[in-house]
mmCIF file of the C-alpha atoms, coordinates in Angstrom:
data_MODEL
# 
_entry.id   MODEL 
# 
loop_
_atom_site.group_PDB 
_atom_site.id 
_atom_site.type_symbol 
_atom_site.label_atom_id 
_atom_site.label_alt_id 
_atom_site.label_comp_id 
_atom_site.label_asym_id 
_atom_site.label_entity_id 
_atom_site.label_seq_id 
_atom_site.pdbx_PDB_ins_code 
_atom_site.Cartn_x 
_atom_site.Cartn_y 
_atom_site.Cartn_z 
_atom_site.occupancy 
_atom_site.B_iso_or_equiv 
_atom_site.pdbx_formal_charge 
_atom_site.auth_seq_id 
_atom_site.auth_comp_id 
_atom_site.auth_asym_id 
_atom_site.auth_atom_id 
_atom_site.pdbx_PDB_model_num 
ATOM 1  C CA . MET A 1 1  ? -55.624 68.880 -30.216 1.00 0.00 ? 1  MET A CA 1 
ATOM 2  C CA . HIS A 1 2  ? -54.290 68.882 -26.800 1.00 0.00 ? 2  HIS A CA 1 
ATOM 3  C CA . PHE A 1 3  ? -53.938 66.023 -24.179 1.00 0.00 ? 3  PHE A CA 1 
ATOM 4  C CA . THR A 1 4  ? -52.790 65.656 -20.398 1.00 0.00 ? 4  THR A CA 1 
ATOM 5  C CA . LEU A 1 5  ? -50.873 62.846 -19.463 1.00 0.00 ? 5  LEU A CA 1 
ATOM 6  C CA . TYR A 1 6  ? -51.045 62.047 -16.049 1.00 0.00 ? 6  TYR A CA 1 
ATOM 7  C CA . SER A 1 7  ? -47.866 60.263 -14.719 1.00 0.00 ? 7  SER A CA 1 
ATOM 8  C CA . ARG A 1 8  ? -45.351 59.746 -12.100 1.00 0.00 ? 8  ARG A CA 1 
ATOM 9  C CA . SER A 1 9  ? -41.380 60.315 -12.455 1.00 0.00 ? 9  SER A CA 1 
ATOM 10 C CA . TYR A 1 10 ? -40.456 56.809 -11.626 1.00 0.00 ? 10 TYR A CA 1 
ATOM 11 C CA . CYS A 1 11 ? -43.076 54.958 -13.731 1.00 0.00 ? 11 CYS A CA 1 
ATOM 12 C CA . HIS A 1 12 ? -41.511 53.006 -16.440 1.00 0.00 ? 12 HIS A CA 1 
ATOM 13 C CA . LEU A 1 13 ? -45.035 52.643 -18.015 1.00 0.00 ? 13 LEU A CA 1 
ATOM 14 C CA . CYS A 1 14 ? -45.200 56.406 -17.947 1.00 0.00 ? 14 CYS A CA 1 
ATOM 15 C CA . HIS A 1 15 ? -41.878 56.720 -19.622 1.00 0.00 ? 15 HIS A CA 1 
ATOM 16 C CA . ASP A 1 16 ? -43.148 54.158 -22.334 1.00 0.00 ? 16 ASP A CA 1 
ATOM 17 C CA . MET A 1 17 ? -46.278 56.049 -22.812 1.00 0.00 ? 17 MET A CA 1 
ATOM 18 C CA . ILE A 1 18 ? -44.380 59.546 -23.033 1.00 0.00 ? 18 ILE A CA 1 
ATOM 19 C CA . ALA A 1 19 ? -42.030 57.967 -26.004 1.00 0.00 ? 19 ALA A CA 1 
ATOM 20 C CA . ALA A 1 20 ? -44.969 56.395 -27.663 1.00 0.00 ? 20 ALA A CA 1 
ATOM 21 C CA . LEU A 1 21 ? -46.822 59.636 -27.728 1.00 0.00 ? 21 LEU A CA 1 
ATOM 22 C CA . GLU A 1 22 ? -43.821 61.501 -29.041 1.00 0.00 ? 22 GLU A CA 1 
ATOM 23 C CA . SER A 1 23 ? -43.299 59.082 -31.940 1.00 0.00 ? 23 SER A CA 1 
ATOM 24 C CA . ALA A 1 24 ? -47.125 59.371 -32.670 1.00 0.00 ? 24 ALA A CA 1 
ATOM 25 C CA . ARG A 1 25 ? -46.584 62.996 -32.882 1.00 0.00 ? 25 ARG A CA 1 
ATOM 26 C CA . ALA A 1 26 ? -44.493 62.314 -36.030 1.00 0.00 ? 26 ALA A CA 1 
ATOM 27 C CA . THR A 1 27 ? -47.759 61.480 -38.137 1.00 0.00 ? 27 THR A CA 1 
ATOM 28 C CA . ARG A 1 28 ? -50.408 63.196 -36.209 1.00 0.00 ? 28 ARG A CA 1 
ATOM 29 C CA . ASP A 1 29 ? -51.332 66.899 -35.216 1.00 0.00 ? 29 ASP A CA 1 
ATOM 30 C CA . PHE A 1 30 ? -51.577 66.843 -31.452 1.00 0.00 ? 30 PHE A CA 1 
ATOM 31 C CA . ARG A 1 31 ? -49.706 68.159 -28.347 1.00 0.00 ? 31 ARG A CA 1 
ATOM 32 C CA . PHE A 1 32 ? -49.575 66.906 -24.817 1.00 0.00 ? 32 PHE A CA 1 
ATOM 33 C CA . ASP A 1 33 ? -48.672 67.971 -21.095 1.00 0.00 ? 33 ASP A CA 1 
ATOM 34 C CA . VAL A 1 34 ? -46.988 65.629 -18.791 1.00 0.00 ? 34 VAL A CA 1 
ATOM 35 C CA . VAL A 1 35 ? -48.434 66.256 -15.176 1.00 0.00 ? 35 VAL A CA 1 
ATOM 36 C CA . ASP A 1 36 ? -46.845 64.464 -12.283 1.00 0.00 ? 36 ASP A CA 1 
ATOM 37 C CA . VAL A 1 37 ? -49.658 63.223 -9.918  1.00 0.00 ? 37 VAL A CA 1 
ATOM 38 C CA . GLU A 1 38 ? -47.156 63.190 -6.867  1.00 0.00 ? 38 GLU A CA 1 
ATOM 39 C CA . ASP A 1 39 ? -47.042 66.865 -7.216  1.00 0.00 ? 39 ASP A CA 1 
ATOM 40 C CA . SER A 1 40 ? -50.641 67.270 -5.890  1.00 0.00 ? 40 SER A CA 1 
ATOM 41 C CA . PRO A 1 41 ? -52.553 65.632 -3.312  1.00 0.00 ? 41 PRO A CA 1 
ATOM 42 C CA . ASP A 1 42 ? -55.816 66.320 -5.044  1.00 0.00 ? 42 ASP A CA 1 
ATOM 43 C CA . LEU A 1 43 ? -54.471 64.747 -8.388  1.00 0.00 ? 43 LEU A CA 1 
ATOM 44 C CA . GLU A 1 44 ? -52.972 61.774 -6.274  1.00 0.00 ? 44 GLU A CA 1 
ATOM 45 C CA . ALA A 1 45 ? -56.308 61.176 -4.723  1.00 0.00 ? 45 ALA A CA 1 
ATOM 46 C CA . ARG A 1 46 ? -57.982 61.518 -7.774  1.00 0.00 ? 46 ARG A CA 1 
ATOM 47 C CA . PHE A 1 47 ? -55.859 59.289 -9.912  1.00 0.00 ? 47 PHE A CA 1 
ATOM 48 C CA . GLY A 1 48 ? -54.066 56.802 -7.437  1.00 0.00 ? 48 GLY A CA 1 
ATOM 49 C CA . VAL A 1 49 ? -52.452 54.162 -9.500  1.00 0.00 ? 49 VAL A CA 1 
ATOM 50 C CA . LYS A 1 50 ? -54.304 54.469 -12.706 1.00 0.00 ? 50 LYS A CA 1 
ATOM 51 C CA . VAL A 1 51 ? -51.146 55.980 -14.354 1.00 0.00 ? 51 VAL A CA 1 
ATOM 52 C CA . PRO A 1 52 ? -50.175 56.678 -16.952 1.00 0.00 ? 52 PRO A CA 1 
ATOM 53 C CA . LEU A 1 53 ? -53.582 57.883 -17.825 1.00 0.00 ? 53 LEU A CA 1 
ATOM 54 C CA . LEU A 1 54 ? -54.034 60.173 -21.046 1.00 0.00 ? 54 LEU A CA 1 
ATOM 55 C CA . MET A 1 55 ? -56.861 62.522 -20.961 1.00 0.00 ? 55 MET A CA 1 
ATOM 56 C CA . ALA A 1 56 ? -58.517 64.796 -23.527 1.00 0.00 ? 56 ALA A CA 1 
ATOM 57 C CA . GLY A 1 57 ? -60.127 67.373 -21.207 1.00 0.00 ? 57 GLY A CA 1 
ATOM 58 C CA . GLU A 1 58 ? -62.023 65.446 -18.710 1.00 0.00 ? 58 GLU A CA 1 
ATOM 59 C CA . HIS A 1 59 ? -62.488 62.524 -21.023 1.00 0.00 ? 59 HIS A CA 1 
ATOM 60 C CA . GLU A 1 60 ? -60.248 59.683 -20.548 1.00 0.00 ? 60 GLU A CA 1 
ATOM 61 C CA . VAL A 1 61 ? -58.523 58.317 -23.618 1.00 0.00 ? 61 VAL A CA 1 
ATOM 62 C CA . PHE A 1 62 ? -56.664 55.234 -22.100 1.00 0.00 ? 62 PHE A CA 1 
ATOM 63 C CA . HIS A 1 63 ? -54.422 54.312 -19.267 1.00 0.00 ? 63 HIS A CA 1 
ATOM 64 C CA . TYR A 1 64 ? -51.595 51.943 -18.523 1.00 0.00 ? 64 TYR A CA 1 
ATOM 65 C CA . HIS A 1 65 ? -50.778 51.449 -22.129 1.00 0.00 ? 65 HIS A CA 1 
ATOM 66 C CA . TYR A 1 66 ? -50.650 53.357 -25.431 1.00 0.00 ? 66 TYR A CA 1 
ATOM 67 C CA . GLN A 1 67 ? -53.446 52.417 -27.580 1.00 0.00 ? 67 GLN A CA 1 
ATOM 68 C CA . GLU A 1 68 ? -52.694 53.811 -31.279 1.00 0.00 ? 68 GLU A CA 1 
ATOM 69 C CA . ALA A 1 69 ? -56.487 53.131 -32.224 1.00 0.00 ? 69 ALA A CA 1 
ATOM 70 C CA . LEU A 1 70 ? -57.967 55.011 -29.169 1.00 0.00 ? 70 LEU A CA 1 
ATOM 71 C CA . LEU A 1 71 ? -55.694 57.986 -29.746 1.00 0.00 ? 71 LEU A CA 1 
ATOM 72 C CA . ASP A 1 72 ? -56.710 58.094 -33.317 1.00 0.00 ? 72 ASP A CA 1 
ATOM 73 C CA . ALA A 1 73 ? -60.410 57.856 -32.292 1.00 0.00 ? 73 ALA A CA 1 
ATOM 74 C CA . ALA A 1 74 ? -59.733 60.820 -29.656 1.00 0.00 ? 74 ALA A CA 1 
ATOM 75 C CA . LEU A 1 75 ? -58.117 62.938 -32.673 1.00 0.00 ? 75 LEU A CA 1 
ATOM 76 C CA . GLN A 1 76 ? -60.960 62.102 -34.711 1.00 0.00 ? 76 GLN A CA 1 
ATOM 77 C CA . GLN A 1 77 ? -63.538 63.064 -32.202 1.00 0.00 ? 77 GLN A CA 1 
ATOM 78 C CA . GLY A 1 78 ? -61.633 66.371 -31.351 1.00 0.00 ? 78 GLY A CA 1 
ATOM 79 C CA . SER A 1 79 ? -61.822 67.339 -35.466 1.00 0.00 ? 79 SER A CA 1 
ATOM 80 C CA . GLN A 1 80 ? -65.513 66.615 -35.588 1.00 0.00 ? 80 GLN A CA 1 
ATOM 81 C CA . ASP A 1 81 ? -66.164 68.895 -32.208 1.00 0.00 ? 81 ASP A CA 1 
ATOM 82 C CA . ARG A 1 82 ? -64.247 71.706 -33.829 1.00 0.00 ? 82 ARG A CA 1 
ATOM 83 C CA . ALA A 1 83 ? -66.014 71.386 -37.178 1.00 0.00 ? 83 ALA A CA 1 
ATOM 84 C CA . ALA A 1 84 ? -69.386 71.426 -35.344 1.00 0.00 ? 84 ALA A CA 1 
ATOM 85 C CA . ARG A 1 85 ? -68.438 74.462 -33.093 1.00 0.00 ? 85 ARG A CA 1 
ATOM 86 C CA . THR A 1 86 ? -67.343 76.464 -36.227 1.00 0.00 ? 86 THR A CA 1 
ATOM 87 C CA . ALA A 1 87 ? -70.255 75.639 -38.583 1.00 0.00 ? 87 ALA A CA 1 
# 
């Protein structure tokens, strides 16, 4: 499964979230891209100070702090969605 983490380069919560997600990848099958909202006026306007923000497509998974249970729920939902598409 693929996630997008919206962040800022100077944000300590963002750095913490990246570290937590990297650690979680050791036991879970997912990947994520980090997008700096300050590189885009549209993203800056859309997300404002709501970073770090982990998204699965257009669905918010969690923001500000890593939440293992919500990551696992998103991964489970992604698996179910993939299974339904192939059935």
